[in-house]
C-alpha positions as CSV (number, residue, x, y, z in Angstrom):
1,M,26.9,-2.9,19.1
2,A,26.5,-0.4,22.0
3,T,29.2,1.8,23.6
4,R,29.9,2.4,27.2
5,D,30.2,6.0,28.6
6,T,34.0,5.6,28.3
7,G,33.7,5.2,24.6
8,Q,34.8,1.5,24.7
9,S,32.8,-0.9,22.6
10,F,30.4,-3.2,24.3
11,D,29.6,-6.6,22.8
12,G,26.4,-8.2,23.9
13,M,22.8,-7.3,24.7
14,T,22.3,-4.0,26.5
15,R,19.8,-3.6,29.4
16,R,17.5,-1.6,27.1
17,A,17.6,-4.3,24.4
18,F,17.0,-7.0,27.0
19,L,13.9,-5.3,28.3
20,K,12.5,-4.7,24.8
21,T,13.1,-8.3,23.8
22,A,11.5,-9.6,27.1
23,A,8.5,-7.4,26.5
24,I,8.0,-8.6,23.0
25,A,8.4,-12.2,24.0
26,G,6.0,-11.8,26.8
27,A,3.3,-10.3,24.6
28,A,3.9,-12.9,21.9
29,A,3.5,-15.7,24.5
30,S,0.3,-14.3,25.8
31,C,-1.1,-14.3,22.3
32,G,-0.2,-17.9,21.7
33,F,2.7,-17.7,19.4
34,D,6.5,-17.8,19.6
35,V,8.9,-15.1,18.4
36,A,11.5,-17.8,17.8
37,Y,11.0,-21.1,16.1
38,N,10.5,-24.2,18.2
39,A,13.2,-26.6,17.1
40,E,11.3,-29.7,18.3
41,K,8.2,-28.8,16.4
42,A,10.2,-27.8,13.3
43,F,12.0,-31.1,13.4
44,A,8.7,-33.0,13.6
45,Y,7.2,-31.2,10.6
46,E,10.3,-31.4,8.4
47,N,10.9,-35.1,9.0
48,D,7.3,-36.2,8.4
49,T,7.0,-35.8,4.6
50,V,3.9,-38.1,4.6
51,N,1.7,-35.8,6.7
52,Y,3.2,-32.4,6.1
53,K,4.8,-30.2,3.3
54,V,7.1,-27.5,4.5
55,T,7.7,-24.5,2.1
56,N,10.3,-21.8,2.5
57,T,8.8,-18.3,2.1
58,T,9.3,-14.7,3.1
59,C,7.4,-12.7,5.8
60,P,5.1,-10.2,4.1
61,Y,5.1,-7.5,6.7
62,C,8.2,-5.3,6.0
63,S,11.3,-4.9,3.9
64,A,13.5,-6.9,6.4
65,S,12.7,-10.0,4.3
66,C,12.8,-12.4,7.3
67,G,12.6,-16.1,6.2
68,Q,9.6,-18.2,7.2
69,R,8.5,-21.8,6.7
70,A,4.9,-22.6,6.1
71,V,3.5,-26.0,6.9
72,V,0.7,-27.5,4.9
73,A,-1.1,-30.6,6.1
74,L,-1.2,-33.5,3.5
75,T,-3.5,-35.8,5.5
76,G,-6.3,-35.6,8.0
77,P,-9.1,-33.1,8.5
78,D,-6.8,-30.1,7.7
79,T,-5.6,-31.5,4.4
80,G,-4.5,-28.6,2.1
81,K,-4.5,-26.0,4.8
82,V,-1.6,-24.1,6.4
83,V,-1.3,-25.5,10.0
84,D,1.8,-23.7,11.2
85,I,4.2,-20.9,10.2
86,Y,7.6,-20.4,11.9
87,G,10.9,-18.6,11.3
88,D,13.3,-20.1,8.9
89,F,16.3,-21.1,11.0
90,E,18.5,-21.3,7.9
91,S,17.7,-17.8,6.7
92,P,20.7,-15.4,7.0
93,M,18.2,-12.5,7.6
94,N,16.6,-13.7,10.9
95,S,18.1,-17.1,11.8
96,G,14.6,-18.3,12.8
97,G,13.5,-15.3,14.8
98,L,10.4,-13.3,14.0
99,C,8.8,-10.1,15.3
100,A,5.3,-10.3,16.8
101,K,3.6,-9.7,13.5
102,G,5.7,-12.3,11.6
103,A,5.2,-14.8,14.4
104,G,1.4,-14.2,14.2
105,S,1.2,-14.9,10.4
106,L,-0.7,-18.1,10.9
107,Q,-3.6,-16.0,12.4
108,L,-3.7,-13.9,9.2
109,V,-3.8,-17.0,7.0
110,N,-6.5,-18.8,9.0
111,N,-8.6,-15.8,10.1
112,P,-12.3,-16.6,9.4
113,R,-12.9,-12.9,8.7
114,R,-10.6,-12.7,5.8
115,L,-12.1,-12.3,2.3
116,G,-13.4,-15.6,1.0
117,A,-12.7,-17.4,4.2
118,W,-13.7,-21.0,4.3
119,A,-16.9,-22.3,5.9
120,G,-17.6,-21.7,9.5
121,A,-19.8,-19.2,11.5
122,H,-18.0,-16.1,12.8
123,S,-17.9,-16.0,16.6
124,E,-18.7,-12.3,16.9
125,D,-21.2,-11.5,14.2
126,A,-23.3,-13.9,12.0
127,A,-23.0,-11.4,9.2
128,F,-19.4,-12.6,8.7
129,A,-20.4,-16.3,8.3
130,Y,-19.1,-17.9,5.2
131,D,-21.5,-18.0,2.2
132,S,-20.6,-20.4,-0.7
133,S,-22.7,-18.4,-3.2
134,F,-20.0,-15.7,-3.3
135,T,-17.7,-17.7,-5.6
136,D,-15.4,-14.7,-6.3
137,G,-14.8,-13.9,-2.7
138,I,-16.7,-12.1,0.0
139,A,-16.4,-8.4,1.1
140,Y,-18.4,-6.6,3.8
141,T,-20.0,-3.2,3.7
142,R,-22.1,-0.9,5.9
143,T,-23.2,2.7,5.9
144,G,-22.2,4.7,9.0
145,N,-22.8,2.5,12.0
146,G,-25.4,0.4,10.3
147,A,-25.5,-3.4,10.1
148,W,-22.8,-5.2,8.0
149,S,-23.9,-7.0,4.8
150,K,-22.1,-9.2,2.3
151,V,-21.2,-8.2,-1.2
152,S,-19.2,-10.0,-3.8
153,L,-15.5,-9.1,-3.9
154,N,-15.7,-7.9,-7.5
155,A,-18.7,-5.7,-6.7
156,A,-16.9,-4.2,-3.7
157,L,-13.8,-3.4,-5.8
158,A,-15.9,-1.8,-8.6
159,D,-17.7,0.3,-6.0
160,I,-14.5,1.5,-4.5
161,A,-13.0,2.3,-7.9
162,E,-16.1,4.3,-8.9
163,K,-16.1,6.3,-5.7
164,L,-12.4,7.1,-6.0
165,V,-12.8,8.2,-9.6
166,G,-15.7,10.4,-8.5
167,A,-13.7,11.9,-5.6
168,R,-10.7,12.6,-7.9
169,G,-12.9,14.3,-10.4
170,A,-14.3,16.6,-7.7
171,L,-10.9,17.9,-6.7
172,S,-10.1,21.6,-7.0
173,T,-6.8,22.1,-8.8
174,A,-6.5,25.4,-6.9
175,T,-6.6,23.8,-3.5
176,Y,-3.8,21.8,-1.9
177,N,-4.5,19.2,0.8
178,Q,-7.9,17.9,-0.2
179,K,-10.2,16.7,2.6
180,N,-12.8,14.7,0.7
181,V,-10.8,11.5,0.9
182,A,-8.6,9.7,3.5
183,F,-6.2,6.8,3.2
184,F,-5.4,4.2,5.8
185,G,-2.7,1.6,5.1
186,S,-2.2,-1.8,6.5
187,S,0.8,-3.7,8.0
188,H,-0.2,-6.5,5.6
189,M,1.0,-4.5,2.6
190,N,4.4,-5.3,1.2
191,N,6.8,-2.8,-0.4
192,E,5.3,-3.0,-3.9
193,S,1.7,-2.5,-2.5
194,N,2.9,0.5,-0.5
195,Y,4.6,2.0,-3.5
196,I,1.3,2.0,-5.4
197,Y,-0.6,3.2,-2.3
198,R,1.7,6.2,-2.1
199,K,1.3,7.0,-5.8
200,I,-2.5,7.0,-5.4
201,I,-2.3,9.4,-2.5
202,A,-0.1,11.8,-4.5
203,N,-2.9,12.0,-7.1
204,F,-5.3,13.2,-4.5
205,A,-3.1,15.8,-2.9
206,S,-4.3,14.8,0.6
207,S,-2.6,14.7,3.9
208,N,-5.3,12.5,5.4
209,V,-3.0,9.6,5.5
210,E,-2.2,7.0,8.2
211,H,-0.4,3.7,8.0
212,Q,-0.5,0.8,10.5
213,A,3.1,-0.3,9.9
214,R,4.1,-0.5,13.6
215,I,4.2,-3.3,16.1
């Protein structure tokens, strides 16, 4: 609720809120997704229990806990895959609306560059093409600006852990604000992941911290 200059309350959308909403909606439309659920599409999914399964879930991007509905195909070439995600119109938190990140959740689920993505060549770099020999998932590594190469997910995690332990052991207890490590968070992290992320940073006494938690 906004207030007029006179101090009287003003019910409804302000000009500032309207412009912000219009900008977000325009950006979302240009990226190919909706910030509000499409009632016609939702009705088609939820009334076709033969071809689709709709599951209620929660958006992973922040603590607002907006409701989402994920649609999994039960038949056809996409059987077993998530084919759509939209706002839960019955959720008291968002009434079907989603921010740009929440509305783009399907792109995260189906992105061919995610770890362990399913078969299919990557459109930008063949190094990211799926390889079924990596049964525990695929990670990608490179040194400096060199070429990317595949490693198993377990090997990548072990390498990261080893280097972090080494960096922690090299810290000087007499020096605050260590510079031998840096941390960069992700908007994909939920509250629990961010809690652990912050505890790790505290153990390194470093201010080299950034977090992509903004739209």
